[in-house]
N, C-alpha and C positions, 0 to 999 in steps of 0.2 A: 485864812492862815496868813500871818505876816511873814513876808519874805525875810530871810536872814542875810540877804546880800544886796549890795548896791553896785552900780557900774560907774567907773571913771574912765572915760574914753572907751577903749576897746577892752579894758581889763576889769576883772572882778575882784573885789576885796570882800573879806569876811566881816560882816557887820556885827555879828552876834555870836558869842560862844555858847557852850552848854549851860543851861539854867542850873542853879545850885540845887533846886528841889528835885532834880533827876535822881532816881534811885541809884545807889552805889554800883550795883552789878551792871545795870544798863549803861552807865557812864563808862565803866571799864570795857564792856563789850564794844561800844562804839569807838572808843579810842584805839582799841586793838585792831578793829576793822580798818580804821583810817591808816594806821601804821602799816598794815599789810597792803593796802591800796598804794601806798607810797612806793613800794618796790618797783612798780612799772614806770614811775617817774624819776627814780633815783639817778639813773644815768643821764637823763635830760637835765635835771636840776643841778646835779654835780656840785653840791655844797656840803663840805665836810662838817661845818658847824651845825647846819640844819639836820644833817644825817644823824649826828650824835644826839640831838634833841629828840628826834623821832624814836631812836632806839631807847632812850631813857623813858619816854612816854609809854612805849610798848612794854617795857620792863615793869613799870609801875602798874599798868593795867593788868598784865598777866599775873602779878603778885596778888592783886585783889581777886581775880578769877580763881586762882589756885586756892587761896584762903577760903573762898566761898564754896568751892567744890569739896574741899577737905573738911570743912567745918559743918558738922551736922546741924548745929544750932542755927547757923546762917541759912542753910538750905531749907530748914523747917520754917524759918521766918519768911523767906521769900515765897514759899508755897502758900503759907497762910495769908500773906498779903495778896497774892494773885487770886486766891479763893474769895476773899471778901470783896475785892475789886469787881470780880465777875458777877457776884450776887448783887452788889450795889448797882451795877449797870443794868442787870436784869430787872431790878425793881423799877428803874426809870422807864425801861422799854415797856414793861407790863402796864404801868400807870398811863403811859402815853397811848398805848393800844386801847385800853378801856375807855379813855377819854375821847378817842377818835371814832369809836363804834357808833353806828346810827341807832343807839339804844338810849333813850332819854334818861332812864333810871340810872344806868351805869355812868352816863356822862355826869349827872348831878352828884353821884356818890364819889366818883374818882377825882373830880376836879379839885376839891380842897386838898386831897392827898398829893396830887400831882403838883399843885402850886407849892406845897410844903417841900416836896422833893426838889423843885426848881430853885428854892432859896439856897440850896447847897450846890446842886448841879453835878453832873457826871465828871466834871473836870477835877473834883477833889481827889480822884485816884492818882493824880500826878503830883500830889503834895508829899511832903516828907512823912515818915511813919507816924510821928507823934501828932502832927497837925491833922492828918487824915483821920486818925483815931478819934480826935476831939470832935471833928465834924460829924463822923458817923454816930458817935454817942449822942451828940446833940440832936441829930435827925431822929434817932430812935426814941429819944426823950419826947420830941415833938409828936411823933406818931403814936405814942402811948397815952396821949391825953384822952380823957373821956369823950370829948367832942368828936373823936374820930373812930370810936369803938364800933359803932354800927356800920360805918362806911367800910371799915376793914373786914368785918365779919361777913358783909353782904357781897363783896366782890370776889370773883373767882381768882384764886391763887395768891391774893394779896397778903392775907394773914400768914400763909405758909412761907412766902418769900421774905417777909419782915422777920419772922422767927428764924429763918435760915441766915439772914444777915446778922442778927443778934448773936447766933451761935458762932458764926464765922468770925465776928469781932472778938468774942470771948476767946476763941481759939487763937487768934492773932495775938491778943494780949498775953496769953499764957506762953506762946512762942517767944514773944518779945522779952518776957521776964527770964526765960531760960537762956536766951541769947545774951542778955545783959550779965547774968550770973556766969556764963561760960567765958565771955570775953574779959570779965573783970579778973578772972583767975589766971589769965595768960599774961604773966609779967613780961615786960619788955616789948610786947607786941603792940603796934599802934592800933588804936580803936578804929572802928569802921568809919566814923565821922572824920577822923584825922586823915585816913587814907583817901577818902573821897575828896576832902578839901585839898589835899596835896596834889592829887591827880588833876582835879579841875583847874586849880590855879596854875599848875605847871603847863597844862595844855593850852589854856587861854593866853598865858604870858609868853611862853617859849615857842609855841607853834603858830597860833593865830596871829599874834603881833608880828612875828618875823615874816610870815607870808605876806601880810598886809604891807609891811615896810618895803619888802622887795618889789611888790607889785607897784606901790606908789613911786618907787625909784625907777620904774620902767622895765623891770625884769619880767618879761612875759613868760619865762620858763615855769613860773609858779601858777599861772592862770588856770590851767586844766586841773591841777591838783586842788586848787582852791575851790573849784566847782564841785569836786568829789567831797571835800570837807563840808561844804554847804549842804549837800544832800543828806549827809549823815546827821548834821546838827538839826536840820529841819525834821527828820524822822524822829529824832530823840525829843525835841522840844515841843513838837506839835501835840496838842492835847486831843484825846479821843473826843469825837463830836458827841455832845450831850443831847439827850432828847429835848426838842424845842417846845416851848410853851405853846399851847393852842388857844384858839379863841374861846372865850367864856360863853359864847352863844351856842346853844345846843342845836343840833340839826333838826330841821322841821320834817316831820313825818308826812309823807305824801298820801 
C-alpha cells in the first residue's frame, strides 16, 4: 500500500486526498469521522477559519448520510452493491483455493478460470458503480464462453457462485434503475454525484490544503491532526487485497 504522507523535517503533510472513485456514503462517513476527531484538537489548533471549514465539511457529510438513511432507493442500492462485491470476492477466493489444492485435475480446470478472473481483479469493487458494473458484466461474458463450460461444471461450487454473481449484478442494476428514477423526481435536490463531488472537492481544497499550508509554514499545532487525517484517508483509499495469481506449474504428486 502506498503511503499517503510525506515528512518534511519533523512535520507531516497530507500528500493525497480521498480518491474520487470512493463510494459516496463511504466518503461522507470518513469526512464526518475526521470532523469529530478534530474536536480533541480544536483548542490546541485554535483557528477560527479552519474551525469554520471543518464545520462546513461535517455539515455536507451529514447531509449525505441523512439523505442516504432516509432514501430507501439509496439504501437498496448500497446493499445491492455490497452483495455483489462480496460474491465477486468469494469467486476469486474459491478459484484461488481450487488452483492451490494438490489435486492435478482441479488445478488444470481452475487455472484458466482464475487467470480470467485475474484480468479484472478484486480491486474492481472500489470502482464507481457504472464502471464496476461494466467490469462484472464483461467477466460474466468471458466466463460464459463455451471453452469454459466443462471447467465450470466440473469444479465444486464454481457454477453456483457464478450464477449467484449474475443474479446479484441483475439485482444491482434493478436497484440502480429505481435509484435513478427516484432521484430524478426530486426537484431541487442535488444528485448523488454532485453531492459527492462537492464534498470531495471541499475537503481536499479547504481542509487538506489548509493543513498542509500551516505545516509548511512551521505551525506544528496541525501535525497530530494531520496524522489522524492520513489514517482515515489510507483506510478509505486502500483497496481490498485481491487473490494473487499462482504458478502455472501444478504440484507434483509424491
